[in-house]
C-alpha positions in Angstrom: 17.2 27.5 -36.9 19.4 29.1 -39.6 16.8 28.5 -42.3 14.1 30.1 -40.1 16.3 33.2 -39.5 17.1 33.4 -43.2 13.4 33.2 -44.1 12.6 36.0 -41.6 15.4 38.2 -42.9 14.3 37.7 -46.5 10.6 38.2 -45.7 11.5 41.4 -43.9 13.1 42.6 -47.1 10.1 41.4 -49.1 12.0 38.6 -50.7 10.3 35.2 -51.0 10.6 32.2 -53.3 12.7 30.2 -50.8 9.8 28.1 -49.5 8.7 30.7 -46.9 6.0 30.0 -44.4 2.6 30.9 -45.9 1.7 33.1 -42.9 4.9 35.1 -43.4 4.1 35.5 -47.1 0.7 36.7 -46.3 2.0 39.2 -43.7 4.7 40.6 -46.1 2.9 40.5 -49.5 -0.9 40.1 -49.1 -2.4 41.5 -45.9 -2.2 45.2 -47.0 -4.9 44.6 -49.6 -6.5 41.3 -48.6 -6.3 41.6 -44.8 -4.4 39.5 -42.2 -6.8 36.6 -42.7 -7.4 37.2 -46.4 -10.9 38.4 -45.4 -11.0 41.6 -47.4 -11.9 42.4 -50.9 -8.7 44.0 -52.4 -9.5 47.6 -53.3 -13.2 46.7 -53.1 -12.8 44.8 -56.3 -11.6 41.2 -55.7 -13.4 38.2 -54.2 -12.6 37.4 -50.6 -9.7 35.0 -51.0 -10.3 32.9 -47.9 -13.7 31.9 -49.3 -12.1 30.2 -52.4 -11.0 26.6 -52.5 -7.4 25.6 -52.7 -7.7 24.6 -56.4 -9.0 28.0 -57.4 -6.4 29.9 -55.3 -3.6 27.9 -56.8 -4.9 28.3 -60.4 -5.3 32.1 -59.9 -1.8 32.5 -58.3 -0.2 30.5 -61.0 -2.0 32.7 -63.6 -0.7 35.8 -61.9 2.8 34.4 -61.7 2.7 33.6 -65.5 1.4 37.1 -66.2 -1.6 35.7 -68.0 -4.3 36.5 -65.4 -5.8 40.0 -64.9 -8.9 39.7 -62.8 -10.7 42.9 -61.7 -8.0 45.0 -63.4 -5.5 44.1 -60.6 -3.2 42.0 -62.7 -0.2 44.3 -62.7 -0.3 44.6 -59.0 -0.7 40.9 -58.5 2.0 40.0 -61.1 4.6 42.0 -59.1 3.5 40.4 -55.8 3.4 36.8 -57.0 6.3 36.6 -59.5 9.0 36.0 -56.9 7.1 33.2 -55.2 8.2 29.6 -55.9 5.7 27.0 -57.0 6.1 25.5 -53.5 5.2 28.8 -51.9 2.1 29.0 -54.1 1.1 25.5 -53.2 1.5 26.2 -49.5 -0.6 29.4 -49.8 -3.3 27.6 -51.7 -3.6 25.0 -48.9 -3.2 27.5 -46.0 -5.5 30.4 -47.1 -8.8 28.4 -46.9 -8.0 27.6 -43.2 -8.2 31.3 -42.4 -11.9 31.5 -43.0 -13.8 32.2 -39.9 
């Protein structure tokens, strides 16, 4: 219970990296550009993330976290969003996002 409350409080502040729930990470960091179900093309430039497989999502997120990936000219935006995430958060997102495809 205490961990859940802590994660909610940190997510409300936009702080992750503490093994947050992937749905919470999406709500606080991703949905503004990618949609609640990761169904939108960010700024009309990116691929629709929920159509990608887990391996591709993880590789891309790790590249953004390392600051080495700059797809569609959105690197700087993604670097800031992904940098605070833990490797466990990224792994959880990579597994969760493909399940959102409708």
